[in-house]
C-alpha positions, 0 to 999 in steps of 0.5 A: 849095117852101116852104109855111109862112114869113113873108110879104112885107109887101103893098102897094096894087097898081094897075099894071093891071086883071085880065084876063078869060079867060072869063065871070065867075061870080065866086069862092067859097072856103070856109076852116076851120082848126084851131089857129087863133084870129084872126078874120080871114084875108087871102087874097093873091097875087104879083106879080113880086117883090111880094105883094099883098093880094085880099081878106079875110074874117071868120070865121062862127059855124060857124068858116068864112072866106068869101072871095067876089066876083062877079068871077073870081081871076085864075089863079095860086098865092094865099096865105092869110095868117094873123094876127097873125104873117103865117104863110101857105100856098098855094092854086091858083086856076085858071079853072074851079076858083073855087067851093070849099073846103078844111079844115087844120090852121092849124100844119100845113097840109102834112100835113093840106089837103083841099080839096072840089070842087077837084081840082086843089088836092088834087092840088097838096098831094099833089104837095107831100107827094110832094116833101117825103117825098123831101126827107127821103130825100135829105138823109142821102144828100147828107150821105153824098156831101158828107162824108169817106166812102169812095168806095164809100159815096159811089158808092152814096149817088149812085146813091141821089140819082140814083134818087130824081130819076129818079122825081121827074121821072116823077112830075112828067111824069106830074102835068103830062101828065094834067093840061094847061095847068092852073097846076098842071102850068105850076108842075111842069114850070117847076120842072124843070131842064134836062138838059144834055149832057156833050160828048165829044171836047173838053176839061173847060174846053171842055165847061164852056163849051159846057155852059154855052151849052147850058143858057143857050139852053134855061134857057126849055124847060120854061116858057112866059113867055107863058102868063098863068096863070103872071103870078101865081106866084112862079115866073115872076119867079124863072125871069126874074130869075134868067136876067137877073140871074145867068146871063147875063154881067152887061154891058150888052150882054149884058143887053140881049140877054137883056132882049129875049129875055124880052120877045119871048117875053112879047109874045103875051099883053099883060098878061104883056109890059105887067109886066115891060116896065115892071119892067125900066124901073123896075128899071134907070131905079134900077139904081146899076151902073156903066153899066147906064142903058144898058139903061134907054136899050135899053128905051125905044128898042126898046119904048117909043119904038117904040109897044111900050106903048100903055097909057103916057100921052103926058106919060109917054111924053115924058118917059121918051123924053127922059130916055133920049136925055139919057142915051145921049150919056154911056153907057160906051162913046160919045165924051164931049161936048166942053166949052169951059171958062175957067181962073181968068185967063179963058183958054180950054180945052176937054176935048179939048184935054187930052192924057193916057192917062185923064182924070178929068171931075170936076164938083163945087160948093164947097157940096157937102157930099160934094165937101168931105169927098171931095176930099182923096181925089181930090187923093190919088188925082192925085198917086199918078196924075199921073205915070202918064198921068192928068189931073184935069179939074175943073169947078167948077159954081158959077154968076156970082157963086159963081164966086170960091167955086170959087177959094177951095175949090180953095185950101183943098183943095190942088187947084192940080195939077188942071186947074180950069176953070169955066163961069159962064154955063154956055154949054158946055151941060155940066149938060145934056150930062152930066146933072149933077144932083149933085155930085160927079160923075165920068167916067173918059176914055181918050185918046181922049175915050171913056167908060170909066166914070163915077159912080165914088165918090172913094174907088173912083178908084184901083182903077178907074184901076190897072185901066185902066192895066193894061188899056192896058199889055196892050194897048200891048205 
């Protein structure tokens, strides 16, 4: 755990009010720092992946900074921020540990921190110093193991590393057992990784697969995701975010299950559940990863639409659910909605009329700067792939008296080989069906008009189409 480094920029926090664990007696935390000449200190905390200001204090004539309020602090890890270079160190606040003082050297807080009337912070810093000492023991052994050394030396160094790991584990287990359900114990247990067994009698590749699934299944064994005391600590967010963003396969269906597993574990504690439900709703609403709008739809349908976000105002809830409903028809894997359009000679043509292995459904506008810049890439792509079963269904989104500009643009950009169509009155409803809020907008459909990809930039079309054509050839064999 790093103790002293640059802090994130603080910002205002107003998602929800503080909860009450027990009756408020307020807090009073007095701080005296050597080698710190500024007259102001800031008390902050981390929530999710951001940091926030909680309080500030001005030095008194005796050199003490006092953070004080009649309302309790929420349990968690707090940050004492030093001006002007924003270096900081951490302290613990627990439900029964809100009136204490401590002294430290502002340049060396790890080695000099000493608290009065705060048993947990003294034990916490003893632990941090212990871990720091073990880190110094580990570094030379790791260099031997990873370096160009005799196998006998590597084996001995590895035995040393294993011994240190065992010692640290015993220290952590003992500390947690003696201080159950404290912020400190919860942090220590959460920092412990899962011990994954070897599976005998199987090949190395099967062993790796089984170990992966064991690790994933038991990943949260050492952390209670619903414990309110972990909400304002960085360990909870890091643990959950790694699981969802790194550990599980990054496919919408798999991520949906991961998000559900996390939120269901958090559900017993409303404050924790609320924060992470809002966080992942917003995260996947803004995601630029192709297909991950499906996670947003999943969260809305399974939580917001089912009344599990009662704090959401009706107007906002209606907006969220409406957005999810509008996205759902064009999720990857869905059959693309059919649209009836018109050629230049006013001949009607429907999307479903196109018989091709793949259809690039392209929405564009002659006034769109990106369309002007990127259309040559689409033209070049069409020339390369037209003999490989690819058709470009080109929809100009200009309306009514602007439609003439479509045909001028098509001629100017040499798009004549596309299937170029318009819908001047938007009778097909394509704007709504495909959420055409900006152009260019691209969908890739297979021969059954199932959406296999979308929102692909023109320069990526070649690579994406090559992939799908190759996959089709494999399937056809």
